C-alpha positions as CSV (number, residue, x, y, z in Angstrom):
1,M,58.9,4.9,22.4
2,P,57.8,8.1,21.3
3,A,55.8,10.8,23.2
4,F,52.4,11.8,23.0
5,S,51.1,15.2,23.8
6,R,48.0,15.2,26.4
7,S,45.9,17.1,23.3
8,A,47.3,15.0,20.9
9,V,45.9,11.8,22.6
10,L,42.5,13.9,23.5
11,R,42.4,15.1,19.5
12,T,43.1,11.4,18.6
13,L,40.2,10.1,20.9
14,A,37.9,12.7,20.1
15,L,38.0,12.1,16.3
16,S,37.8,8.6,16.9
17,L,34.5,8.9,19.0
18,A,32.9,11.5,16.7
19,P,29.3,9.5,15.3
20,L,30.0,8.5,11.4
21,K,27.0,8.9,9.2
22,P,26.4,6.2,6.7
23,P,26.5,7.0,3.0
24,P,23.1,8.1,1.5
25,A,20.8,5.5,0.7
26,H,20.1,5.4,-3.2
27,S,16.8,4.2,-4.4
28,S,15.0,3.9,-7.8
29,A,11.6,4.8,-6.1
30,P,10.6,8.3,-5.7
31,E,10.5,9.6,-1.9
32,G,7.0,10.5,-2.9
33,T,4.3,10.8,-5.9
34,V,2.0,13.4,-6.3
35,L,-1.9,12.0,-6.8
36,P,-4.7,14.1,-8.3
37,L,-7.6,13.5,-5.6
38,M,-10.9,12.8,-7.7
39,L,-14.3,13.8,-5.0
40,C,-16.3,10.6,-5.3
41,G,-19.2,10.8,-2.8
42,G,-18.4,12.1,0.5
43,A,-14.5,10.7,-0.1
44,Y,-12.0,11.2,-2.0
45,C,-10.5,8.6,-4.4
46,V,-7.0,7.8,-6.0
47,D,-6.6,6.1,-9.4
48,Y,-4.2,3.2,-10.0
49,R,-3.0,-0.1,-11.4
50,V,-2.6,-3.7,-10.0
51,D,-1.0,-6.3,-12.5
52,G,-2.3,-4.2,-15.7
53,Q,-5.4,-3.6,-14.5
54,S,-6.9,-0.4,-13.2
55,F,-8.8,1.0,-10.4
56,R,-10.0,3.6,-8.2
57,A,-10.4,3.4,-4.4
58,V,-11.1,6.0,-1.4
59,A,-8.1,7.5,-0.2
60,D,-7.8,6.1,3.3
61,T,-5.5,7.8,6.0
62,G,-6.6,5.5,8.7
63,S,-5.5,1.9,7.0
64,P,-2.2,0.6,5.7
65,F,-4.1,-2.2,3.4
66,L,-4.3,-1.6,-0.9
67,L,-7.5,-3.2,-1.7
68,V,-9.2,-3.8,-5.1
69,D,-12.6,-5.8,-5.7
70,G,-12.3,-9.6,-6.8
71,T,-16.3,-10.1,-6.0
72,C,-17.5,-8.9,-10.0
73,D,-16.6,-11.1,-12.9
74,G,-16.9,-8.8,-15.5
75,R,-19.3,-10.4,-17.3
76,G,-22.3,-8.1,-16.1
77,A,-23.5,-10.2,-13.5
78,R,-21.9,-7.0,-11.5
79,S,-20.1,-4.6,-12.1
80,S,-18.1,-2.4,-10.0
81,P,-17.2,1.5,-10.3
82,W,-14.2,0.8,-8.3
83,G,-12.7,-1.8,-11.0
84,C,-12.7,-5.6,-10.9
85,Y,-10.0,-7.6,-10.7
86,R,-9.4,-10.9,-12.8
87,G,-7.2,-13.0,-12.2
88,A,-5.8,-15.0,-9.1
89,G,-2.4,-13.2,-8.7
90,R,1.0,-14.5,-7.1
91,S,0.8,-15.4,-3.3
92,S,1.5,-13.3,-0.7
93,G,2.3,-16.7,1.7
94,L,-0.4,-14.7,4.0
95,E,-3.8,-16.5,5.2
96,D,-7.1,-15.3,4.0
97,T,-8.4,-12.6,6.5
98,T,-11.9,-11.1,7.1
99,E,-11.6,-7.2,8.0
100,R,-14.2,-4.8,9.2
101,F,-14.6,-1.7,6.6
102,G,-17.3,0.8,7.0
103,G,-19.2,-1.3,9.3
104,Q,-19.4,-5.0,7.1
105,D,-16.8,-7.7,7.4
106,V,-15.2,-8.1,4.5
107,D,-13.6,-11.4,3.2
108,I,-9.9,-10.4,1.7
109,Q,-7.6,-12.7,0.1
110,W,-3.8,-11.2,0.3
111,R,-1.9,-11.5,-3.1
112,V,1.8,-9.8,-4.4
113,G,1.6,-7.8,-7.4
114,A,2.9,-5.0,-9.8
115,L,1.1,-1.5,-8.3
116,V,1.6,1.5,-10.5
117,L,0.5,4.6,-8.4
118,G,1.0,8.1,-10.0
119,V,4.6,7.9,-11.3
120,M,5.9,5.3,-8.6
121,S,6.0,1.3,-9.7
122,V,6.3,-1.0,-7.0
123,P,6.5,-4.7,-8.7
124,D,5.7,-6.6,-5.6
125,A,3.4,-5.1,-3.8
126,T,1.0,-6.9,-1.1
127,F,-2.3,-5.9,-1.7
128,G,-5.9,-7.7,-0.9
129,V,-8.6,-9.3,-3.2
130,V,-11.9,-8.1,-1.7
131,R,-13.8,-11.8,-2.5
132,G,-16.8,-11.5,-0.5
133,Y,-19.0,-9.5,2.4
134,A,-19.3,-11.6,5.2
135,S,-22.2,-9.5,6.3
136,G,-24.3,-10.4,3.7
137,G,-23.2,-8.1,0.6
138,A,-21.8,-5.0,-0.9
139,G,-24.2,-2.3,0.5
140,Q,-24.7,-3.6,3.9
141,G,-22.9,-0.8,6.4
142,G,-21.2,0.3,3.0
143,D,-21.3,0.4,-0.8
144,G,-18.6,-1.8,-1.4
145,A,-16.0,0.9,-1.9
146,T,-12.3,-0.3,-2.2
147,F,-10.0,1.2,0.0
148,L,-6.3,2.5,-0.7
149,G,-4.3,2.6,2.9
150,L,-2.5,5.9,3.3
151,A,-1.1,4.6,6.9
152,K,2.0,2.7,6.9
């Protein structure tokens, strides 16, 4: 049986206990993106696209939600400065909810669609379609603005 020196055994043991670093993760999506902010009223807004449709929303640093306005029909009955979501979108598997924004209760239908935010593209982003205002409509407790949540 071969003899091992104490220092050789300790070196081998130390190497076997050294933390292993995993290989770096590769992603096709950028780690971040730079977006121009536009002043809209007393807030800052960003432009984005969902399912090929253009929207503007208030940049909300306290919310994780991405919302689009689905209360307008695009035929002049009620237009929206925030964009108007047309279509049903794809099911997210989530139940519809009522969320509270700016003092008003907002009925949200959760969908999945393609999000484009600057140069970043997310093919299966979960987003909320505003379907109604439980507190009586846009303008009660807010102006019906949609939000792009930046909190994770």
